Steps between C-alpha positions, in 0.01 A plus 500: 500500500490219761189310594466707818445817310244348268177530692221245507187658356157451654204600283132545586213715402474614858654437836395141545837368391644621833363173648750313279769759545508465877555113455775572246685716740509212745655252249728744319603777738810582303297614197385845396150554357309722269122492549309622192137598562274536196263716691406678176361173374340379825287293530589238239195282546278705263755537214456340164765235446671636197515856631645379834749276322624791290531718813704231680742461207553878479566528872738209519691624201571817702560309823759259358682772311516728804592253780650201322357265764612141524141411599153651502226380730159569349313524836167512332281201405313679222822611326669172553218279362473729206856570387777334690596243227502772242716728718751215550528459123535875444767557765714188511782659692279553800335220709133542584309363792121529488223486746239252395209347711639228741265242366732201515589532872128569582402171322780316683385616845123520483310234697142581390588545132329841510739774403437862412724737310456868609636725224445796283246467214791495252669204666168312533416524128856417379542173314835461684312462837261246356787302349662487848183365648469236225866391544522496877153497664276300265377286794400807706196726483656838434300823531641805333408824675591830327490803716503852347535677829748317729819628347373858536400428861859376566649811349287721717568287814872522458487878450308535825167582350168370637384170349146366517574173674154358434543563127820313521316209660243499226768469241632175652181328579459334151820310571326293772322198362311232683441184291401148604571581861847611397635862528761707325820448689760696293485841339772601267591867521562556134581877523803632687284779654278253690735385784496857638126445570541160661375603840184631358463182293532288808248719688226453245563138399198289590737212593881451533693442178863495393584820313769411256745776444780410251727801589772297674519239217530774247781666685691171531457427136637847414796438734576169327526663157746778595875469452697521819600844646847597610558430866511870587180701465556804281325836555172568348142600575161350443280717284133510404388645171143594404378516137275799584800689635284610791544369853273624785619532856333182618656289223842654551473431877399141426792431272746675735378256770603218268842663452444655153583843376223622254619615156322623187372285216699238319 
């Protein structure tokens, strides 16, 4: 089996990983993709750590055996901060690229020194996140904001459902800090769902900030870890799999728009 036939796997609890996938298509158009949605386990933010870790290992055992991917992109901050190092150890023949809060570039680019991390509750409480802050942003004042609702809002928005825009605005307001006549100037989007709501975020922001979306950097990192493809693109299709085995019309239409054919569970 050549590298062209071995698809790159994208994994997320929902559809937020499409923000990273669309960047990956730009930097590696010759590749084929399998997008695995753990919709049965969505949302991850409220899971107990050990239960979620066990679920992730079981899922990736099936994913790696079925698709033999050269690389998996875990397009989910909660799963990445919890289990990526353990997954790398468990599946050494597959490279893993995680999605972790972009704290280092935020600390490098902030002028005011006031940075907020907008994430799920699971990512906010993870020791991995706090270690990143200690290692790369010790000089900054970093506020961690865990939202229980934004990922769900993004899922609804992408499926064409009505979203309470004022409720979205209320979720982001804790990110904005005024301190010693300085203001938050960078907000890290530490959930792959959130870039889909960026227009609403900007609408309700009390002042302009830089919204830091790491999707492009993640895609480039993934590209750098892949072996080269043959010059000629081989036939194949991009598929999306859902752990629930159930795909409603709106979701099927959404993934069709991204060029995916929806299949059953892994």
